VEXFI-634851 format. One line per field, with one value per residue: x, y, z of N, C-alpha, C in turn. Coordinates in steps of 0.05 Angstrom, whole numbers, plus 5000, padded with zeros to 4 digits. Example, Ala and Ser with C-alpha at 12.3 -4.5 7.8 and 13.67 -1.06 7.14 Angstrom:
// residues 2
n_east = c(5264;5257)
n_north = c(4886;4955)
n_up = c(5156;5142)
ca_east = c(5246;5273)
ca_north = c(4910;4979)
ca_up = c(5156;5143)
c_east = c(5264;5258)
c_north = c(4934;5001)
c_up = c(5156;5157)
***
This chain:
// residues 231
n_east = c(5544;5540;5546;5498;5461;5475;5461;5406;5393;5405;5365;5322;5277;5297;5277;5247;5191;5181;5203;5168;5120;5129;5134;5110;5043;5044;5094;5085;5044;5073;5110;5075;5053;5099;5111;5066;5073;5121;5105;5067;5099;5133;5096;5081;5131;5141;5097;5106;5155;5140;5101;5132;5168;5132;5113;5159;5168;5121;5129;5174;5156;5115;5146;5176;5136;5117;5160;5164;5151;5100;5039;5014;4959;4939;4963;4939;4886;4892;4905;4861;4810;4813;4865;4914;4968;5015;5046;5016;4969;4986;5001;4951;4921;4945;4936;4880;4866;4890;4858;4809;4821;4815;4775;4712;4720;4771;4811;4852;4837;4853;4909;4921;4968;4983;4940;4946;4995;4981;4943;4973;5008;4974;4959;5010;5018;4978;4996;5045;5027;5001;5045;5075;5043;5035;5089;5096;5083;5127;5166;5147;5148;5203;5222;5198;5195;5244;5242;5194;5205;5246;5217;5189;5232;5251;5207;5205;5255;5245;5205;5235;5271;5235;5219;5267;5270;5226;5235;5283;5332;5388;5408;5430;5390;5344;5348;5362;5318;5279;5310;5325;5274;5262;5302;5288;5245;5270;5302;5262;5241;5284;5288;5242;5249;5298;5295;5252;5272;5314;5289;5252;5284;5305;5259;5236;5274;5270;5217;5220;5254;5222;5179;5207;5220;5169;5158;5198;5182;5133;5151;5178;5136;5103;5136;5135;5080;5080;5109;5074;5033;5056;5065)
n_north = c(5507;5452;5437;5456;5424;5373;5381;5387;5336;5305;5319;5293;5239;5173;5125;5059;5059;5112;5116;5082;5110;5156;5137;5127;5109;5064;5040;5030;4992;4951;4939;4922;4876;4844;4840;4811;4764;4746;4737;4697;4658;4645;4625;4578;4552;4544;4512;4467;4448;4430;4392;4354;4337;4311;4271;4241;4223;4192;4153;4127;4106;4071;4037;4010;3981;3950;3916;3888;3836;3823;3792;3809;3813;3823;3871;3903;3901;3931;3981;3993;4011;4064;4095;4140;4160;4167;4123;4083;4087;4071;4018;3999;4004;3966;3919;3918;3910;3861;3828;3834;3807;3754;3697;3669;3616;3614;3617;3656;3714;3722;3762;3789;3809;3851;3886;3898;3924;3969;3993;4010;4044;4085;4105;4124;4164;4200;4217;4240;4283;4312;4325;4357;4400;4469;4480;4500;4554;4574;4566;4600;4649;4655;4658;4702;4746;4779;4805;4831;4866;4894;4919;4956;4986;5008;5039;5074;5101;5126;5161;5193;5218;5247;5284;5311;5336;5369;5402;5422;5414;5382;5367;5330;5326;5326;5282;5237;5217;5194;5155;5122;5103;5074;5034;5007;4975;4936;4913;4890;4854;4818;4801;4771;4733;4703;4670;4639;4610;4582;4549;4523;4489;4458;4436;4409;4369;4342;4324;4289;4251;4231;4209;4171;4137;4117;4090;4051;4022;4003;3969;3930;3910;3891;3850;3815;3800;3776;3730;3702;3696;3663;3619)
n_up = c(7490;7482;7535;7557;7530;7549;7603;7598;7579;7623;7658;7639;7650;7648;7664;7661;7661;7650;7599;7571;7578;7548;7497;7430;7408;7375;7387;7441;7438;7413;7454;7495;7471;7468;7522;7541;7511;7534;7588;7579;7557;7601;7637;7611;7611;7666;7679;7646;7665;7715;7700;7670;7709;7744;7709;7701;7753;7762;7722;7741;7790;7772;7740;7778;7803;7761;7748;7794;7801;7810;7788;7724;7714;7766;7777;7738;7756;7803;7782;7749;7700;7688;7691;7722;7714;7658;7642;7666;7636;7586;7597;7614;7567;7535;7565;7567;7514;7508;7541;7514;7469;7478;7467;7488;7498;7515;7477;7431;7392;7324;7304;7351;7374;7340;7348;7402;7403;7371;7403;7447;7421;7405;7456;7472;7434;7447;7498;7484;7453;7493;7526;7492;7482;7478;7471;7421;7426;7453;7414;7373;7399;7409;7357;7333;7368;7371;7321;7323;7365;7339;7299;7330;7347;7299;7285;7328;7322;7274;7289;7324;7289;7260;7299;7305;7255;7257;7302;7286;7311;7332;7381;7439;7477;7448;7414;7446;7481;7445;7417;7460;7477;7431;7430;7476;7460;7429;7468;7503;7467;7460;7512;7517;7477;7485;7534;7517;7472;7495;7534;7502;7472;7514;7539;7496;7487;7537;7534;7490;7512;7554;7524;7495;7535;7547;7500;7501;7545;7526;7485;7514;7545;7505;7486;7529;7529;7479;7485;7517;7481;7442;7473)
ca_east = c(5520;5540;5541;5469;5447;5479;5446;5378;5390;5407;5340;5301;5274;5302;5268;5232;5163;5181;5207;5144;5099;5135;5134;5086;5023;5053;5115;5072;5031;5095;5121;5054;5052;5123;5108;5046;5086;5140;5091;5055;5121;5142;5075;5084;5156;5137;5077;5118;5175;5125;5089;5152;5178;5112;5112;5183;5164;5101;5140;5193;5139;5102;5166;5183;5113;5115;5181;5166;5144;5071;5025;5004;4930;4934;4971;4918;4863;4897;4904;4834;4807;4817;4890;4921;4994;5018;5055;4994;4950;4997;4998;4922;4913;4955;4922;4852;4864;4898;4835;4789;4829;4809;4748;4699;4731;4799;4829;4858;4828;4876;4918;4920;4993;4982;4921;4957;5016;4968;4930;4994;5019;4954;4962;5035;5014;4962;5013;5064;5013;4997;5070;5085;5024;5045;5116;5095;5083;5155;5180;5138;5159;5232;5228;5186;5198;5265;5234;5173;5220;5260;5197;5184;5256;5251;5186;5214;5276;5231;5192;5256;5281;5214;5220;5290;5264;5206;5248;5308;5352;5401;5421;5426;5365;5322;5352;5365;5293;5267;5327;5322;5248;5263;5319;5274;5229;5288;5309;5240;5239;5305;5281;5221;5258;5320;5286;5234;5288;5330;5271;5240;5303;5307;5234;5233;5292;5258;5193;5229;5265;5200;5165;5224;5216;5143;5161;5215;5165;5113;5164;5184;5111;5095;5152;5124;5055;5086;5117;5050;5018;5070;5062)
ca_north = c(5495;5423;5434;5460;5400;5351;5387;5381;5307;5294;5324;5275;5213;5151;5100;5042;5069;5138;5111;5071;5131;5176;5124;5130;5088;5040;5028;5020;4966;4931;4932;4907;4849;4829;4834;4789;4740;4737;4725;4672;4638;4637;4608;4552;4541;4534;4490;4444;4437;4415;4369;4335;4325;4293;4249;4224;4210;4171;4131;4112;4090;4049;4019;3992;3963;3932;3897;3877;3808;3820;3784;3831;3815;3836;3899;3916;3905;3953;4006;3997;4018;4093;4102;4169;4165;4161;4095;4066;4088;4054;3991;3992;4001;3939;3897;3918;3897;3833;3814;3833;3789;3726;3687;3657;3589;3617;3621;3683;3722;3727;3790;3801;3824;3877;3904;3907;3944;3993;4006;4024;4066;4107;4117;4139;4187;4219;4228;4257;4307;4327;4335;4378;4422;4494;4485;4517;4582;4582;4568;4623;4673;4656;4664;4727;4769;4798;4820;4850;4888;4910;4937;4978;5003;5024;5059;5094;5118;5143;5183;5210;5234;5267;5305;5327;5353;5390;5422;5431;5413;5355;5364;5304;5328;5320;5256;5215;5203;5177;5132;5104;5089;5055;5012;4992;4955;4914;4899;4874;4832;4798;4790;4751;4712;4687;4647;4621;4593;4564;4529;4506;4467;4440;4421;4390;4346;4328;4311;4267;4231;4218;4193;4148;4118;4104;4071;4029;4005;3989;3948;3909;3898;3875;3826;3796;3789;3760;3704;3687;3688;3641;3595)
ca_up = c(7478;7489;7564;7561;7519;7568;7627;7592;7577;7650;7672;7628;7664;7630;7676;7642;7660;7636;7570;7561;7578;7527;7471;7413;7411;7361;7403;7465;7431;7409;7481;7509;7458;7476;7551;7543;7501;7554;7611;7570;7554;7627;7649;7598;7620;7694;7678;7633;7683;7736;7687;7663;7733;7753;7691;7706;7778;7758;7707;7759;7809;7758;7731;7801;7808;7738;7750;7822;7800;7814;7764;7708;7718;7791;7774;7722;7773;7821;7767;7739;7672;7684;7706;7723;7702;7630;7640;7673;7614;7565;7606;7615;7539;7526;7580;7560;7488;7513;7551;7494;7447;7486;7463;7512;7503;7524;7455;7424;7366;7307;7302;7378;7378;7325;7361;7427;7396;7361;7426;7463;7405;7407;7482;7473;7417;7463;7519;7471;7446;7517;7535;7473;7480;7488;7463;7397;7434;7458;7388;7359;7413;7405;7329;7324;7387;7364;7298;7333;7379;7318;7286;7349;7347;7274;7287;7348;7310;7253;7304;7334;7267;7253;7319;7299;7232;7265;7320;7273;7333;7334;7406;7453;7492;7430;7402;7465;7490;7424;7412;7483;7475;7409;7438;7496;7447;7422;7493;7512;7448;7467;7538;7512;7459;7495;7551;7501;7456;7513;7547;7481;7466;7537;7543;7473;7493;7559;7524;7473;7530;7567;7505;7489;7558;7543;7477;7510;7562;7509;7471;7534;7552;7481;7485;7549;7519;7455;7496;7526;7457;7429;7489)
c_east = c(5518;5535;5511;5453;5451;5463;5416;5373;5389;5380;5318;5300;5276;5294;5250;5203;5161;5185;5182;5122;5104;5134;5108;5067;5032;5074;5104;5059;5051;5105;5101;5052;5075;5121;5089;5058;5106;5127;5078;5076;5130;5121;5076;5109;5153;5119;5090;5139;5162;5113;5109;5164;5158;5111;5136;5179;5143;5112;5159;5177;5126;5122;5174;5160;5111;5135;5184;5161;5115;5058;5012;4974;4924;4941;4950;4893;4867;4895;4876;4834;4811;4841;4896;4947;4996;5027;5032;4973;4960;4994;4969;4912;4921;4940;4893;4848;4872;4873;4812;4795;4824;4779;4737;4710;4760;4819;4832;4848;4853;4883;4920;4945;4993;4963;4931;4978;5003;4955;4950;5006;5000;4956;4988;5032;4998;4979;5034;5052;5008;5023;5080;5066;5035;5074;5117;5095;5111;5171;5173;5149;5188;5239;5219;5191;5220;5257;5211;5186;5235;5241;5192;5208;5257;5230;5193;5235;5264;5218;5212;5267;5260;5214;5245;5284;5245;5219;5273;5331;5362;5415;5414;5399;5341;5324;5350;5339;5281;5283;5325;5296;5249;5279;5306;5257;5246;5296;5287;5237;5259;5299;5259;5231;5278;5311;5268;5250;5303;5312;5256;5258;5305;5282;5228;5250;5281;5234;5201;5240;5243;5185;5181;5223;5190;5145;5177;5198;5145;5126;5170;5158;5100;5110;5142;5099;5060;5094;5093;5033;5030;5067;5034)
c_north = c(5465;5419;5437;5435;5376;5356;5381;5351;5294;5298;5306;5249;5190;5124;5085;5052;5095;5134;5100;5092;5150;5163;5129;5106;5062;5025;5016;4993;4944;4921;4914;4878;4832;4821;4811;4763;4729;4724;4699;4650;4628;4619;4580;4538;4528;4510;4464;4431;4420;4389;4347;4321;4304;4268;4230;4209;4187;4147;4114;4095;4066;4028;3999;3972;3942;3909;3884;3847;3802;3812;3808;3835;3829;3865;3915;3921;3928;3980;4013;4006;4047;4102;4131;4174;4155;4132;4075;4065;4070;4024;3982;3988;3974;3916;3895;3904;3867;3817;3813;3814;3759;3719;3675;3630;3590;3621;3651;3690;3729;3757;3804;3819;3851;3896;3915;3929;3970;4008;4022;4047;4090;4121;4134;4165;4209;4233;4247;4283;4325;4340;4359;4401;4447;4500;4502;4546;4591;4585;4593;4649;4676;4665;4692;4751;4788;4816;4840;4873;4906;4929;4961;4997;5021;5046;5081;5113;5136;5167;5203;5228;5255;5290;5323;5346;5375;5411;5434;5434;5385;5351;5338;5304;5321;5292;5233;5202;5184;5153;5112;5089;5068;5030;4995;4970;4931;4899;4881;4850;4810;4785;4768;4728;4693;4664;4628;4601;4572;4541;4512;4483;4447;4423;4402;4365;4329;4312;4286;4244;4216;4199;4168;4127;4103;4083;4047;4010;3990;3966;3924;3895;3881;3849;3805;3783;3770;3732;3688;3679;3664;3615;3583)
c_up = c(7485;7518;7570;7552;7539;7593;7622;7590;7605;7665;7662;7644;7644;7643;7656;7639;7645;7606;7557;7558;7555;7499;7456;7417;7398;7377;7429;7460;7426;7436;7496;7497;7467;7506;7555;7534;7521;7578;7603;7567;7581;7641;7637;7608;7648;7694;7667;7651;7705;7724;7681;7688;7744;7736;7696;7733;7776;7743;7724;7778;7795;7749;7753;7806;7786;7740;7777;7822;7805;7788;7750;7712;7745;7790;7758;7739;7793;7807;7758;7710;7666;7700;7704;7707;7673;7626;7646;7650;7591;7572;7605;7586;7529;7539;7572;7533;7490;7522;7530;7471;7454;7480;7488;7518;7511;7502;7448;7395;7350;7306;7329;7382;7365;7338;7387;7422;7387;7384;7442;7447;7406;7434;7484;7457;7432;7484;7507;7463;7470;7527;7518;7471;7493;7479;7437;7403;7440;7432;7373;7372;7408;7377;7321;7342;7380;7340;7305;7348;7359;7304;7304;7349;7322;7275;7306;7337;7289;7267;7314;7312;7258;7273;7314;7276;7240;7282;7308;7294;7335;7361;7420;7468;7474;7420;7423;7474;7470;7418;7436;7483;7453;7417;7460;7483;7439;7446;7503;7493;7454;7494;7536;7496;7471;7513;7535;7485;7473;7524;7526;7475;7489;7540;7520;7478;7516;7550;7507;7491;7544;7548;7497;7511;7555;7521;7485;7527;7546;7494;7490;7541;7529;7479;7505;7540;7495;7464;7504;7502;7443;7446;7487)
***
Protein backbone atom coordinates (compact mmCIF):
# COMPACT_ATOMS: atom_id res chain seq x y z
CA UNK A 1 0.00 0.00 0.00
CA UNK A 2 2.75 2.42 0.90
CA UNK A 3 4.60 1.49 -2.29
CA UNK A 4 1.52 2.33 -4.37
CA UNK A 5 1.11 5.66 -2.58
CA UNK A 6 4.73 6.57 -3.20
CA UNK A 7 4.39 5.63 -6.86
CA UNK A 8 1.31 7.84 -7.17
CA UNK A 9 3.12 10.74 -5.46
CA UNK A 10 6.06 10.42 -7.84
CA UNK A 11 3.72 10.78 -10.81
CA UNK A 12 2.42 14.14 -9.56
CA UNK A 13 4.05 17.24 -11.04
CA UNK A 14 5.59 19.33 -8.25
CA UNK A 15 7.03 22.10 -10.43
CA UNK A 16 6.29 25.68 -9.38
CA UNK A 17 3.89 26.27 -12.26
CA UNK A 18 2.07 23.03 -11.54
CA UNK A 19 1.77 23.85 -7.84
CA UNK A 20 0.39 27.28 -8.72
CA UNK A 21 -2.07 25.85 -11.23
CA UNK A 22 -3.43 23.31 -8.73
CA UNK A 23 -3.77 25.83 -5.88
CA UNK A 24 -7.14 27.19 -4.86
CA UNK A 25 -8.24 30.64 -6.00
CA UNK A 26 -7.45 32.17 -2.60
CA UNK A 27 -3.92 30.77 -2.53
CA UNK A 28 -3.38 31.87 -6.14
CA UNK A 29 -4.40 35.42 -5.23
CA UNK A 30 -2.01 35.36 -2.27
CA UNK A 31 0.84 34.21 -4.53
CA UNK A 32 0.05 36.85 -7.14
CA UNK A 33 -0.04 39.62 -4.51
CA UNK A 34 3.33 38.49 -3.14
CA UNK A 35 4.83 38.24 -6.63
CA UNK A 36 3.66 41.78 -7.46
CA UNK A 37 5.03 43.06 -4.15
CA UNK A 38 8.38 41.41 -4.87
CA UNK A 39 8.62 42.89 -8.38
CA UNK A 40 7.59 46.32 -7.04
CA UNK A 41 10.19 46.10 -4.29
CA UNK A 42 12.98 45.15 -6.68
CA UNK A 43 12.08 48.01 -9.03
CA UNK A 44 12.35 50.44 -6.11
CA UNK A 45 15.63 48.87 -4.98
CA UNK A 46 17.25 49.22 -8.40
CA UNK A 47 15.92 52.76 -8.88
CA UNK A 48 17.15 53.87 -5.45
CA UNK A 49 20.58 52.34 -5.90
CA UNK A 50 21.00 54.30 -9.15
CA UNK A 51 19.56 57.49 -7.62
CA UNK A 52 21.81 57.37 -4.56
CA UNK A 53 24.90 56.68 -6.64
CA UNK A 54 24.05 59.66 -8.87
CA UNK A 55 23.43 61.87 -5.82
CA UNK A 56 26.79 60.95 -4.31
CA UNK A 57 28.55 61.63 -7.60
CA UNK A 58 26.85 65.02 -8.01
CA UNK A 59 27.70 65.96 -4.42
CA UNK A 60 31.36 65.07 -4.96
CA UNK A 61 31.56 67.11 -8.18
CA UNK A 62 29.91 70.14 -6.63
CA UNK A 63 32.04 69.86 -3.49
CA UNK A 64 35.20 70.13 -5.61
CA UNK A 65 33.80 73.14 -7.44
CA UNK A 66 32.69 74.83 -4.20
CA UNK A 67 36.08 74.48 -2.52
CA UNK A 68 38.09 75.28 -5.65
CA UNK A 69 38.49 78.90 -4.57
CA UNK A 70 36.16 80.25 -7.23
CA UNK A 71 34.11 83.24 -5.99
CA UNK A 72 30.67 82.17 -4.82
CA UNK A 73 28.91 84.74 -7.01
CA UNK A 74 30.60 83.34 -10.12
CA UNK A 75 29.76 79.78 -9.11
CA UNK A 76 26.13 80.80 -8.59
CA UNK A 77 26.02 82.44 -12.03
CA UNK A 78 27.29 79.20 -13.59
CA UNK A 79 24.70 77.11 -11.79
CA UNK A 80 21.81 79.51 -12.40
CA UNK A 81 18.52 79.77 -10.58
CA UNK A 82 17.34 76.29 -11.68
CA UNK A 83 20.14 73.84 -10.75
CA UNK A 84 19.97 70.10 -11.31
CA UNK A 85 21.91 68.47 -8.48
CA UNK A 86 20.75 68.43 -4.85
CA UNK A 87 23.90 70.15 -3.55
CA UNK A 88 23.52 72.81 -6.22
CA UNK A 89 19.89 73.36 -5.20
CA UNK A 90 20.89 73.85 -1.56
CA UNK A 91 23.66 76.23 -2.55
CA UNK A 92 21.36 78.13 -4.91
CA UNK A 93 18.70 78.46 -2.20
CA UNK A 94 21.23 80.00 0.15
CA UNK A 95 22.73 82.32 -2.46
CA UNK A 96 19.33 83.43 -3.72
CA UNK A 97 18.23 84.41 -0.21
CA UNK A 98 21.62 86.07 0.34
CA UNK A 99 21.08 88.30 -2.68
CA UNK A 100 17.47 89.04 -1.76
CA UNK A 101 18.61 90.13 1.70
CA UNK A 102 20.59 93.07 0.25
CA UNK A 103 18.88 96.43 0.02
CA UNK A 104 19.39 98.71 -2.96
CA UNK A 105 21.88 100.77 -0.98
CA UNK A 106 24.03 97.68 -0.37
CA UNK A 107 22.97 97.13 3.23
CA UNK A 108 21.51 93.91 4.59
CA UNK A 109 17.94 93.41 5.71
CA UNK A 110 17.73 92.31 9.35
CA UNK A 111 17.46 88.56 9.97
CA UNK A 112 19.35 87.58 6.83
CA UNK A 113 21.22 84.73 8.48
CA UNK A 114 18.03 83.11 9.78
CA UNK A 115 16.33 83.36 6.38
CA UNK A 116 19.35 81.87 4.61
CA UNK A 117 19.47 78.95 7.03
CA UNK A 118 15.73 78.39 6.65
CA UNK A 119 15.94 78.45 2.85
CA UNK A 120 18.67 75.80 2.83
CA UNK A 121 16.79 73.70 5.40
CA UNK A 122 13.73 73.69 3.15
CA UNK A 123 15.86 72.62 0.18
CA UNK A 124 17.42 69.81 2.26
CA UNK A 125 13.99 68.65 3.45
CA UNK A 126 12.76 68.43 -0.16
CA UNK A 127 15.79 66.39 -1.20
CA UNK A 128 15.42 64.10 1.83
CA UNK A 129 11.79 63.49 0.92
CA UNK A 130 12.78 62.66 -2.64
CA UNK A 131 15.50 60.26 -1.51
CA UNK A 132 13.20 58.46 0.94
CA UNK A 133 10.25 58.20 -1.44
CA UNK A 134 9.40 54.53 -1.99
CA UNK A 135 11.26 53.18 1.02
CA UNK A 136 7.93 52.81 2.80
CA UNK A 137 6.94 50.17 0.23
CA UNK A 138 10.02 48.13 1.16
CA UNK A 139 9.24 48.45 4.86
CA UNK A 140 5.63 47.41 4.31
CA UNK A 141 6.60 44.47 2.12
CA UNK A 142 9.21 43.28 4.59
CA UNK A 143 6.77 43.49 7.49
CA UNK A 144 3.66 42.00 5.88
CA UNK A 145 4.80 39.56 3.16
CA UNK A 146 5.62 36.68 5.58
CA UNK A 147 2.18 36.96 7.19
CA UNK A 148 0.43 37.14 3.83
CA UNK A 149 2.33 34.03 2.77
CA UNK A 150 1.43 32.37 6.07
CA UNK A 151 -2.23 33.11 5.42
CA UNK A 152 -1.92 31.37 2.05
CA UNK A 153 -0.24 28.41 3.76
CA UNK A 154 -2.95 28.11 6.40
CA UNK A 155 -5.64 28.29 3.75
CA UNK A 156 -3.88 25.70 1.60
CA UNK A 157 -3.45 23.29 4.51
CA UNK A 158 -7.13 23.76 5.40
CA UNK A 159 -8.03 22.79 1.85
CA UNK A 160 -5.71 19.77 2.01
CA UNK A 161 -7.40 18.51 5.17
CA UNK A 162 -10.80 19.01 3.57
CA UNK A 163 -9.67 16.84 0.63
CA UNK A 164 -8.49 14.18 3.08
CA UNK A 165 -11.86 14.20 4.81
CA UNK A 166 -13.77 13.99 1.53
CA UNK A 167 -11.64 11.20 0.06
CA UNK A 168 -11.19 9.49 3.45
CA UNK A 169 -7.65 8.73 2.37
CA UNK A 170 -4.54 9.87 4.24
CA UNK A 171 -2.04 8.52 1.74
CA UNK A 172 0.91 10.63 0.61
CA UNK A 173 -0.59 11.04 -2.85
CA UNK A 174 -3.58 12.85 -1.35
CA UNK A 175 -1.76 14.93 1.26
CA UNK A 176 1.44 15.93 -0.52
CA UNK A 177 0.07 18.18 -3.32
CA UNK A 178 -2.03 20.34 -1.00
CA UNK A 179 0.77 20.72 1.56
CA UNK A 180 3.30 21.59 -1.17
CA UNK A 181 0.99 24.24 -2.62
CA UNK A 182 0.47 25.70 0.84
CA UNK A 183 4.19 25.84 1.61
CA UNK A 184 4.85 27.52 -1.73
CA UNK A 185 2.87 30.55 -0.52
CA UNK A 186 5.14 30.86 2.54
CA UNK A 187 8.22 30.50 0.34
CA UNK A 188 7.08 33.30 -1.97
CA UNK A 189 6.30 35.46 1.06
CA UNK A 190 9.83 35.01 2.41
CA UNK A 191 11.26 35.58 -1.05
CA UNK A 192 9.50 38.95 -1.16
CA UNK A 193 10.19 39.94 2.44
CA UNK A 194 13.90 39.13 2.92
CA UNK A 195 15.32 41.35 0.12
CA UNK A 196 12.87 44.12 1.08
CA UNK A 197 14.09 44.15 4.69
CA UNK A 198 17.77 43.94 3.78
CA UNK A 199 17.65 46.73 1.21
CA UNK A 200 15.34 48.90 3.31
CA UNK A 201 17.97 48.97 6.04
CA UNK A 202 20.79 49.59 3.55
CA UNK A 203 18.97 52.27 1.57
CA UNK A 204 17.77 54.03 4.72
CA UNK A 205 21.36 54.20 5.98
CA UNK A 206 22.58 55.46 2.58
CA UNK A 207 19.85 58.09 2.49
CA UNK A 208 20.71 59.30 5.99
CA UNK A 209 24.38 59.51 5.01
CA UNK A 210 23.62 61.57 1.91
CA UNK A 211 21.29 63.92 3.81
CA UNK A 212 23.92 64.31 6.54
CA UNK A 213 26.35 65.40 3.84
CA UNK A 214 23.87 68.01 2.63
CA UNK A 215 23.41 69.29 6.17
CA UNK A 216 27.16 69.46 6.74
CA UNK A 217 27.59 71.46 3.53
CA UNK A 218 24.75 73.81 4.50
CA UNK A 219 26.42 74.43 7.88
CA UNK A 220 29.77 75.16 6.24
CA UNK A 221 28.17 77.45 3.67
CA UNK A 222 26.20 79.25 6.40
CA UNK A 223 29.42 79.78 8.32
CA UNK A 224 31.05 81.39 5.29
CA UNK A 225 28.09 83.71 4.77
CA UNK A 226 28.03 84.49 8.48
CA UNK A 227 31.59 85.76 8.30
CA UNK A 228 30.63 88.07 5.46
CA UNK A 229 27.61 89.29 7.42
CA UNK A 230 29.74 90.06 10.45
CA UNK A 231 32.31 91.83 8.29
